[in-house]
N, C-alpha and C positions, 0 to 999 in steps of 0.2 A: 443573759441567761433564759428568758422567759421565749427569747425568740423559736428554738424547736415548736414550743407548744402553742406556740402562735398559728404555726406553719401547722402543725399538725389539727390546730381547731377550723381553722381556711380549706382546709384538706378534706375533712371531715363534711361540712358546710358545703362545700362543692360535690362531695359525693350524693349530699342527700339531695342538695337541688334538682343534679341530674335524675335520679332514682325517682321522685317525684314529678319531675316533667314525663318521663319515659312512662309512667303510670297513669298521668293524666291522656297523654298521646295514645295510648291503649286502650282508654274507656271511650275516647272521641272517635277511635277508629270501629272501634266496637258500637256504639253507639248507630253511626252513621251506617254501619257494615245490617243493624236491626230494620236501618228504617227502609231501607231500599235494596234488603237481598231479591226479595219476592218480584222486584222491577226487572233483576237484573237476568235472574233465571226466565223469568216469562219473557225476555229479550231475546235469550239464547236457543229459548225453544224454537222463538218463532222466526230468528234468521243464522241462526249457528254461532253466533260470537259469545265464546267462554266468561260464563257468568263469573268466573275468579278473573278474569283481565277487566270486564267492565267494572267490577266493585274497586280492584284496586287501582285504577283510570281514573273512577270517578274519588276514593279518598286522597289519592294525590293532586289531580286538578283542582278541586275546592276545599284544600286544606284541612280537609276532614270539615268538609261545607260550611265551612266560616269564610271563604271565597269573596270578594263583592260581586263575581260574575254571577256565582250560587246565590247571592242572597237581594240580587237585587233584580237578576235573570233570568233565574229556575238553570242557567247554563252550568251543566257539571263537566265537564267534557274540553271544555276550553275550544269550543267549537268557531274560528270566524266566518265572517258573512258569506266569502266565496261570491259569485256571479250569479249561481243560481240561486243563490236562498231570497226569497217575495217577502218573508214573514220580518216580526219586527226586529230591531236592532238595540246596541250599547254600543257605547266607547269606554274604550280600556285601554292602556300602558301594557304593553308586552314584548315582546321585540323590538317594536316600535312603540312613536308614542301615541296615541288615538287609533290606535284601531279599530276596527269594525266589529263586534262578534254578534252571535245571534240570539236573540230574546225569545223565549219560550214561555208559554200560558200556564206551564206548570211541569214539572220537575219528570214527571211523566215525558209528556211532550222531547223533552232534553234527553231521556232514556233510550227513546225508539228514534230520535234522527240521527243521535251518537250511533247506533246498532246499521240504519240505512246508510249512516255518512259512511259506513268500514264495508258495508256489502257491496254497494252501488259505483262504489269509487276505483278503477281499475288499477291502480296504484297498490290496492290494498288485495288484488286479487290472490294470489299466493298464499295470503294467510288463511284461507278455507279452502288450502292444501292439505295445511298442518292436521292431524289429530285434532280432536276438540278440545279433551283433555290435555295437550303441550302447552300450556301455559308458558315454558321458558321460549319454545318456539315463535308462540305471538310475542309476548315482549321484547323480545329482540326483533322478530321482523316491522311491529310499531315502527321502531327506532329508525329502523332500514329503509321503511315506504315511505317515510317521511312525516309522522304524526307531531313528534315534538326535536326539536333544534339540543336541546339539553343532554349531553352525554350522555351521562348517569342515568338515564330514564330506564332503561329496563332493569338493571339494577333496584331502580327504583321500588318499579311496581313488582319483582319479584320477592322482595325484602317487605313489602307489603301485604303479599302473597301469602309467603310460605309461616311470617312471623303470630298471622291472624287467621290462617288454616282456611282461605278462600276457597280452596282445591273442592272442600267439602260442597261449596254449591254447585259447583260444577256438576257434580256425579249427584246430586239431589236433583239438578232439574233433570240431566240423562235418567232418572230412572222417573220423574212425571212424565216425561214424555213418552216411555214404554209402556206407564199405565194408560197414558189417554189412547195409545195405541190400541191395549189390550183391549180397554174397556169399548171403544167403538168398532171391534170386533166381535165382541162376544157379545153385542146388541142386532149384531148380524146386517151392519150399515157402512157396507164399501163406500157409501160417499162419504160419512163423515172421516171415514179411517183416513179417507185423501185428504182432508182437510188442516188435520193434526198433524201433518208433515211435519221437517224438523226445521226445512227451509221452502223458505218463500221464492217462488222461481220467478216470478211476476216480472221485477227487476232486470238482475242482470245476469247476464251469461256467465257467470260465476262457479266454478266446478267447485260441489260440495269437500268438507273430508270427509274422511275414510270414515269414521262413525256414524258421519250422516250417510254417506253411501249405504253402509250397510244395513241401517233404521228403514230407510226407504224402501231401500229394494225386499229387504221382509214386508213392510206394506205391503208394498205390490203384489208380491206374491200370496199372500195371506187373503186381499183383497179378490183375485183372480180364484184360489180355492174358492173362497164365499162364494163366489159367483156360478160358480161350473160345478163344483161337487162340495158343497158343504158337508156331504155327511162323511168326507176324507179327511175335514179337518180335525186335528190332536184337541179331544179336552181332557181337563181331569174330573174328577170325584169330587173335587175342593171345593168349598164356596168362594169366592173372592173376599179379599180383606184380610181381618182377625177373626178367627175360630178358634175353638180352643180342640188339644188333644190330651185327655189325658189330664183336664182342668188346669194347664198350662197352655197362656198363647201360642198362637203360630199363626202364619200362615204361609202360601204358597206362592214360594219367588219364581219368577221367568229365568232361563237363560238371559245372561248380561247383565242381570242385575247387583249394582252395587252393592256391597257388604258392608262400605264406610258410611250410604246413605240410608241406610237399614238405620244402622246403629246412631247417626243424628236422629232422623226421622221418631227413633222410639226412646230417644233422648236416652240410651245407653252405650258406655262404651266398645269401643271397638275391642276391643282385648275381650269385653263377657260378651259378645255378643258370639267370637269366634266358639269360647269356655260354654256358654250352653248348647251348642250346637255340634261342638266337639271337632273343630275343624283345625286341623294343626297348620302351620305352614304358614309362611306369608301369601297372601290374595286376598282379592279384591274382588273382581268381578265373579258374579258365580258362570261355570262353566254349563251346567246343565240348568235344568229346571228341578228346584229340592222344595220339601219344607223348612222351614226357618222358625224358629224359635226365639219369642222375645223375652223367656222369662226360664228362668231354672227347670232343667225336665227334673221330675221325682227319681225315686231308688225305685220306686215300684209302682205296679198297673193296680187301676179296678180291673182291669180283664185278667183272667187267669191264666190263657194262652194263645199262641200265636204258633198259627201252620206256617211253614215255610212255602213261599210260591220260587216259581221259577225265576232266576237271576237277582236273588234278591240277596242282597250283601247283610251282614252284621250291622252297618250303620245304616243300613237303608231302614232297617225292620226296628232300631233303634227311634230311629226321625217318624218311622209313621205311628207306633205305638205310645211312643213321648215319654220314654222312660229314659235314664242314664246308661249310656254305652258299657260302661265297666260294670255298673249295680247287674245289667241284665246277661253280661258272662260271668260274673261271677254266680249265679243262681243258674247257668245251666253248665258251668263245670268247661267253661269256654275260654278258646285264649283267641288275641285279635289275630286274623288271616285266617282261622279254621270256618270253612264252608257249612256248614247244615244240608244234608240230601233235603229234596225237595219233600214236602210233605210230612218233613218232620216239627213235634210239639217244641217249641222255647216255653221255659214257664219265664213267667212274667210280674208273678207275687209270692210263690212261695218257689223253695229252693227244689231242684229236679232230684231224683234219688240218682240219674245217672249222665253221662253225655250223652247226648243224641249223636243218631248215629248220623257221620260226614258225606258228604260229600264225595272227597276224597280221603279215598283210608289210609292214604302215607302219611295226612298230615297226625291222624291216631300213632301211628309209630312213628312219628317224628318223635312227640309230646313224650311217649316211654322211652323212646334213646336220648333222649337229655337234648336232640338237636334243634 
């Protein structure tokens, strides 16, 4: 009579233990990532190994930082001695008993050696032809190149990356690199700009991935322009870093910037960032330079009016003045898709008496006919 109850109780206990174990594992991974995410991003900037891959390998190879190799040798990636290793060693059972592993003075040395190990060895060269954001390709490529013997190694890396959102650190590193390049160019220092290239070219004749090549090409082009015709280099009237428009925090982001990285940097959700900037549809990488607000824009401005300039859209104006687009449309009797004529006044504080003159008169006729 009591057997069903006993079974149910045992099943409930097992489920509770499983949930508790999963929660503890997630907490340990989060702690590991918090400790070493900056190292992983720095190494990505230096060598082009994706930060998400480095962190996932670190989590997996160290058992979330608790392996003997990690604790006793600062070896976070299970790298064996190999013939070229001249540093300290430690012996540990792995595929065979008592194998020789590298021992490092610090975890930072382990991270650097891991990046260099991948960058310099020819069997990993194909990985650097992949897009730096392609963590799927990197995970399977590592297994194919012989990094691990476990047949499920790629799947285990991908699970760690996706369940813990490690891809965000690759995007953050890309944004940091872009900022470093912009800062170097802003100081009119082409030497500094060269020094912040994403790939170290000294060691191996390995092609960089598409993202890296694009960044390097843009840096080289910008350096040439700085050195020859600095007056032709495009500049903006916006300051660097966070400033305010209409008492709302904003900054000027360059094309190629990751919105996900911006959201993470400013500790707001990705959906909120899209909402603050009235960006519709799924997107991440900015196609054009633009203002990005990290707070919700007000419905009205301190400023009374905006004079429409050439090639300005309603969306552009809403960003430039720091006003919610829907509110600006309502104040001026406008609808999305309309284009006010150049020189027209758009009211930003009080409601306009009438619809402004439109650049395309058919827009007004379409509204009247209900189309």
